[in-house]
C-alpha positions in Angstrom: -6.0 -66.4 -2.3 -3.1 -64.1 -0.7 -3.9 -62.5 2.3 -3.7 -58.6 2.8 -0.8 -57.5 4.7 -1.2 -54.1 6.4 1.8 -52.5 8.2 1.2 -52.1 12.1 2.0 -48.7 13.5 5.3 -48.1 15.2 5.2 -48.7 19.2 5.0 -45.1 20.8 8.6 -44.4 22.3 9.1 -43.2 25.9 12.6 -42.0 26.1 15.1 -40.9 28.7 15.8 -37.1 28.8 19.0 -36.8 27.1 20.4 -35.7 23.7 21.5 -39.4 22.9 18.2 -40.5 23.5 16.2 -37.9 21.6 18.5 -38.4 18.4 18.1 -42.0 18.7 14.2 -41.7 19.0 14.2 -39.7 15.8 16.4 -42.3 14.0 14.4 -45.1 15.1 11.1 -43.4 13.8 12.7 -42.6 10.5 14.0 -46.2 10.1 10.5 -47.8 11.0 8.6 -45.4 8.5 7.1 -43.2 11.0 3.5 -43.4 12.5 4.7 -43.1 16.1 4.8 -40.8 18.9 7.9 -39.9 21.0 7.3 -38.7 24.5 9.8 -38.3 27.3 10.2 -39.9 30.7 11.2 -37.3 33.0 9.9 -34.7 35.5 8.2 -31.4 34.4 11.0 -28.6 34.1 13.6 -30.8 32.7 16.1 -29.2 30.6 17.8 -31.3 27.9 21.0 -29.7 26.6 21.4 -30.0 22.9 24.8 -29.8 21.0 24.8 -27.2 18.3 27.1 -29.1 15.8 24.6 -32.3 15.7 21.8 -30.7 13.7 22.2 -33.6 11.3 20.9 -36.0 13.7 17.6 -34.0 14.4 15.9 -34.4 11.1 12.4 -36.2 10.8 12.2 -37.7 7.3 9.3 -40.2 8.1 5.6 -39.2 8.1 3.2 -38.8 10.9 6.1 -38.9 13.5 4.9 -36.9 16.7 7.5 -35.4 19.3 5.3 -34.7 22.5 7.0 -32.9 25.4 3.8 -33.1 27.4 4.8 -29.7 28.5 7.6 -30.7 30.9 10.7 -30.7 28.7 13.0 -27.6 27.3 15.5 -28.4 24.6 18.1 -25.7 25.2 21.1 -25.2 22.8 24.2 -25.6 24.7 26.3 -23.3 24.6 23.6 -20.9 23.1 24.0 -19.2 19.6 25.8 -16.2 21.1 28.5 -18.4 22.6 28.6 -21.3 20.3 30.4 -19.3 17.6 32.3 -16.5 19.0 32.7 -14.4 15.8 29.0 -13.7 14.7 28.6 -10.1 15.9 30.8 -8.0 13.5 33.4 -10.8 13.7 33.4 -10.5 17.5 31.8 -12.3 20.5 28.2 -11.6 20.8 28.4 -11.8 24.7 31.7 -10.0 25.5 30.8 -9.4 29.3 30.2 -13.3 29.8 26.7 -12.5 31.4 25.0 -15.3 29.3 23.0 -12.8 27.5 24.0 -11.4 24.1 24.7 -7.9 23.6 24.2 -7.9 20.0 22.7 -9.8 17.2 24.6 -11.9 14.8 25.4 -10.6 11.4 24.7 -14.2 9.8 21.8 -16.4 9.9 20.9 -20.1 10.0 22.0 -20.5 6.4 25.5 -20.1 7.5 25.4 -21.7 11.0 22.8 -24.6 10.7 22.1 -24.6 14.5 18.4 -25.5 14.6 16.4 -27.7 16.9 14.6 -30.0 14.4 14.0 -30.2 10.8 10.6 -31.7 9.8 10.5 -33.5 6.2 8.1 -35.9 7.0 4.7 -35.1 6.0 2.4 -34.8 8.6 4.9 -35.0 11.4 4.4 -32.6 14.6 6.3 -31.1 17.4 3.9 -30.6 20.3 3.9 -29.2 24.0 7.6 -28.3 24.3 10.0 -25.4 24.7 13.2 -24.9 22.9 15.6 -22.1 23.5 18.5 -20.4 22.4 19.0 -21.9 18.8 20.1 -19.8 15.9 16.8 -21.1 14.2 14.2 -23.2 15.7 12.0 -25.5 13.7 12.6 -25.9 10.0 9.1 -27.3 8.5 10.1 -28.5 5.4 7.1 -31.0 4.5 3.5 -30.8 3.9 1.4 -30.8 6.7 3.9 -30.3 9.4 2.5 -29.0 12.4 3.5 -27.3 15.8 1.1 -27.2 18.6 1.6 -25.7 22.0 5.3 -25.0 21.7 7.4 -22.1 23.3 10.4 -20.9 21.0 12.8 -18.3 23.0 15.5 -15.9 21.9 16.6 -17.3 18.5 19.6 -15.5 16.6 17.7 -15.6 13.5 14.2 -17.0 13.6 12.0 -19.5 15.7 10.5 -21.0 12.8 10.3 -21.3 9.0 8.8 -23.2 6.3 11.2 -23.5 3.4 9.5 -26.0 1.0 6.8 -26.8 3.6 3.2 -26.4 2.5 0.2 -26.5 4.3 1.8 -26.2 7.6 0.0 -25.2 10.8 1.1 -23.5 14.0 -1.3 -23.6 16.9 -1.5 -22.6 20.7 2.2 -21.5 20.9 4.3 -18.5 22.1 7.4 -17.1 20.2 9.5 -14.5 22.3 12.8 -12.4 21.6 14.0 -13.0 18.3 17.2 -11.2 17.0 15.6 -10.9 13.4 12.2 -12.3 12.9 10.2 -14.9 14.9 8.6 -16.5 11.9 9.9 -16.6 8.4 7.0 -17.8 6.0 7.3 -19.2 2.5 4.8 -19.6 0.0 4.1 -21.5 -3.3 0.3 -21.7 -3.4 -1.0 -19.3 -6.3 -3.6 -16.6 -6.1 -7.0 -18.0 -6.1 -5.8 -21.5 -4.7 -7.5 -23.5 -2.4 -4.6 -24.3 -0.1 -2.9 -22.4 2.6 0.9 -22.3 2.8 0.8 -21.8 6.5 -2.1 -21.3 8.9 -1.6 -19.7 12.6 -4.0 -20.2 15.2 -4.2 -18.9 18.9 -0.8 -18.0 19.1 1.3 -15.1 20.8 4.4 -13.4 18.8 6.5 -11.0 20.6 9.7 -8.8 20.3 11.5 -8.9 17.1 12.4 -6.7 13.9 9.6 -8.7 12.2 7.2 -10.7 14.2 6.3 -12.5 11.1 8.0 -11.9 7.7 6.8 -13.0 4.6 9.1 -11.6 2.0 11.8 -12.2 -0.7 12.6 -12.4 -4.3 10.5 -15.6 -4.8 7.6 -14.7 -2.4 4.2 -15.9 -3.0 1.6 -18.0 -1.4 -1.4 -17.8 0.7 -1.5 -17.3 4.6 -4.2 -17.2 7.1 -3.9 -15.9 10.7 -6.7 -16.3 13.4 -6.5 -15.3 17.1 -2.9 -14.3 16.7 -1.3 -11.6 18.9 1.5 -9.5 17.9 2.8 -7.6 20.6 5.7 -6.0 22.8 6.7 -8.1 25.9 9.3 -7.4 28.5 12.7 -8.4 27.0 15.7 -9.5 29.1 17.4 -6.7 27.6 16.9 -3.8 25.0 18.3 -5.8 22.2 15.0 -7.2 21.2 12.9 -4.6 19.4 9.0 -4.9 18.5 8.4 -3.7 14.8 5.6 -5.6 14.2 4.5 -7.9 11.3 6.2 -7.3 7.9 4.5 -8.6 4.6 6.2 -7.9 1.3 6.7 -9.7 -2.0 9.8 -7.9 -3.2 9.7 -8.9 -6.9 8.2 -12.2 -6.3 6.3 -14.2 -9.3 3.0 -13.6 -7.8 1.7 -11.5 -4.9 1.5 -12.7 -1.2 -2.3 -13.2 -0.2 -2.8 -12.8 3.7 -5.8 -13.3 5.5 -6.3 -12.1 9.2 -9.1 -12.6 11.5 -9.7 -11.9 15.2 -6.2 -11.0 15.9 -4.3 -8.3 17.6 -1.4 -6.0 16.8 -0.5 -4.0 19.8 2.5 -2.0 21.2 4.7 -2.5 18.3 6.8 0.3 16.7 5.5 0.0 13.2 2.4 -1.7 13.0 1.1 -4.3 10.5 3.2 -3.6 7.3 2.0 -4.5 3.8 4.1 -3.7 0.9 5.5 -5.0 -2.2 2.4 -6.2 -4.2 0.9 -8.1 -1.5 -2.6 -8.6 -0.9 -4.0 -8.0 2.6 -7.7 -9.3 3.3 -9.2 -8.8 6.8 -11.9 -11.2 7.8 -12.9 -9.0 10.6 -12.3 -8.8 14.5 -8.8 -7.6 14.4 -7.6 -5.0 16.8 -4.7 -2.5 16.2 -4.0 -0.4 19.2 -1.0 1.3 20.9 1.6 1.1 18.1 3.5 4.1 18.0 3.8 5.0 14.3 0.5 3.6 13.1 -1.8 0.5 13.1 -1.8 -0.7 9.5 0.4 0.7 6.5 0.0 -0.3 2.9 2.7 0.8 0.6 4.3 -0.3 -2.8 1.7 -1.4 -4.9 -0.2 -3.6 -2.4 -3.9 -3.9 -2.0 -5.5 -3.9 1.4 -9.2 -4.7 2.2 -10.3 -3.5 5.9 -13.5 -4.6 7.6 -15.2 -5.0 11.0 -11.7 -4.2 12.6 -10.7 -1.6 15.4 -8.0 1.2 15.3 -7.4 2.9 18.3 -4.5 4.9 20.2 -2.1 4.3 17.3 0.5 6.9 16.6 2.1 9.7 18.2 5.5 8.5 17.7 8.4 9.8 15.7 9.6 8.1 12.6 11.9 5.7 14.5 14.0 5.0 11.5 11.0 3.7 9.2 11.7 4.2 5.6 8.2 4.3 4.7 6.0 7.3 6.1 2.4 7.2 7.1 1.0 7.5 10.6 -2.2 7.3 12.5 -4.8 4.4 12.3 -4.6 3.3 8.5 -1.8 4.9 6.5 -1.5 4.4 2.7 1.2 5.5 0.4 3.1 5.1 -2.9 0.8 3.0 -5.1 -0.9 1.1 -2.6 -4.8 0.9 -2.6 -7.0 0.6 1.0 -10.7 -0.4 0.7 -11.8 0.4 4.2 -15.6 0.4 3.1 -17.2 0.8 0.1 -14.5 -0.2 -2.6 -14.2 -3.1 -4.8 -10.6 -4.8 -5.9 -9.5 -8.0 -7.3 -7.9 -9.7 -4.3 -6.4 -13.2 -4.3 -8.2 -13.8 -7.5 -11.7 -12.6 -6.6 -13.6 -9.6 -6.9 -13.9 -8.5 -3.0 -15.4 -5.5 -1.3 -15.3 -4.2 2.4 -18.1 -4.1 4.6 -16.8 -1.2 6.4 -18.0 -1.5 10.0 -14.7 -0.4 11.2 -13.9 1.8 14.4 -11.3 4.4 13.9 -10.7 6.7 16.9 -7.8 8.3 19.1 -5.5 7.7 16.3 -2.6 10.6 15.6 0.7 11.5 14.3 3.3 13.2 16.4 2.1 16.5 15.3 -1.7 15.8 14.8 -3.8 14.7 17.6 -6.7 13.4 15.1 -5.3 11.2 12.4 -7.3 8.2 12.0 -6.8 7.8 8.1 -3.4 9.0 6.6 -3.8 9.0 2.8 -0.2 10.2 1.1 -1.5 9.4 -2.5 -3.7 11.6 -4.7 -6.2 8.7 -5.2 -9.3 8.8 -3.0 -9.4 5.7 -0.9 -12.8 4.5 0.1 -13.7 4.2 3.9 -17.4 4.3 4.2 -19.7 3.0 6.8 -17.3 3.3 9.6 -17.3 4.6 13.2 -15.2 7.8 13.6 -16.3 8.4 17.1 -18.0 11.7 16.2 -20.4 12.8 13.4 -17.8 14.7 11.5 -14.8 12.6 10.5 -13.4 15.5 8.1 -10.7 16.3 10.7 -9.7 13.1 11.3 -8.4 12.2 7.7 -5.5 13.4 5.6 -5.3 13.4 1.9 -8.4 12.1 -0.3 -10.6 9.7 1.7 -14.1 9.0 1.0 -15.6 8.8 4.5 -19.4 9.5 3.7 -21.7 7.9 4.5 -20.4 7.3 8.1 -22.0 5.4 10.9 -23.5 7.6 13.8 -22.8 4.9 16.4 -20.1 2.4 17.1 -20.8 -0.9 15.2 -22.5 -3.3 17.5 -22.3 -7.2 17.6 -25.0 -8.3 15.0 -25.0 -4.9 13.4 -23.6 -3.8 10.0 -22.4 -6.1 7.2 -20.6 -9.1 8.2 -17.2 -9.7 6.2 -17.4 -12.1 3.3 -16.5 -15.5 3.9 -13.3 -16.6 2.0 -14.7 -19.6 0.8 -17.7 -17.9 -0.9 -15.4 -15.9 -3.1 -13.1 -18.4 -4.1 -12.2 -19.0 -7.8 -13.0 -22.0 -9.5 -11.3 -21.6 -13.0 -7.8 -22.0 -11.5 -7.3 -25.6 -11.4 
């Protein structure tokens, strides 16, 4: 009788804090077939210089490899992207004054320069509790179940992470700051009405970029979930890094993007949360939009947006700021988009869904209107029933056709009103 042979897990590696040891540990983990954890034998605050041109040695191909910095290691590209290639900014040096901070953002992206900290091509592999700085791109999550947990990504020339080809990827407990282009580039493949998420982000703060997170492109599709995520403006090292807000737009994709958001915050950005193309936006409640200079939420293109149990306060008051799509105040809708902020019904992500209302819309404005809580630029009436407008006469707080009656006579309290429909209760079952 043959004995069953079970492969033993690879022993955990505790490595020296050098680039050579880091690359060697990845190679050893790949050769052994994965199932190991790599940690670092050094004191808190240790910086490991990483050479730009050796990106091919930073690729995890095995499954279930964990790199855990234990909150004491920073991987710094040395020299940083703005000095590694001296013609990235209009054919010239991005740091002409030599103060070790870029004066401009690059004209190219990582597809040209290939300066990243890590590629994860092994399913279930993770990067944890580590800081990485000054790469053109941070982490490429190219495998199912890839995960970032407790990481800090700072000042990428392009983006701090992306998931080209990676499904069911997860980001948790992380901070991403000061991106020239976008902090996160999210790619999707899951069809509408599916049962999987292409990307889930939890308990994460994303600050300062032209698009805090971007889901767009000619092949865009997919399903995404954000919970307890903060998009904001933080103090940058220079005026180079803007804070325009998240951008969701499937420009000519094969199917719309479906974005779900819960208990999240968009604050202090220029343009708020932008939903365009044919994307579907579904609030699961508890989101706050405040202090964004043009508006809190903008739905344009042919997008479909469901808003419920959310708060819109103190948005607007700024000028156009170069935004190609108008719309101001709390919620703005234009072109052929549709917003249901209470009392409507739409087919979103493969199921018929209705907003419960219970939103708070107060203190929002445009640059010329001190009370603009809902700005409808279309000729189609938008539904916004069962919401709190701060008083008992919302008529002067909307522009364009908006059905706001019946409305709440007091703010929606905890336990009051109708709870948002749980995502799993409306999932289609005939797709697969």
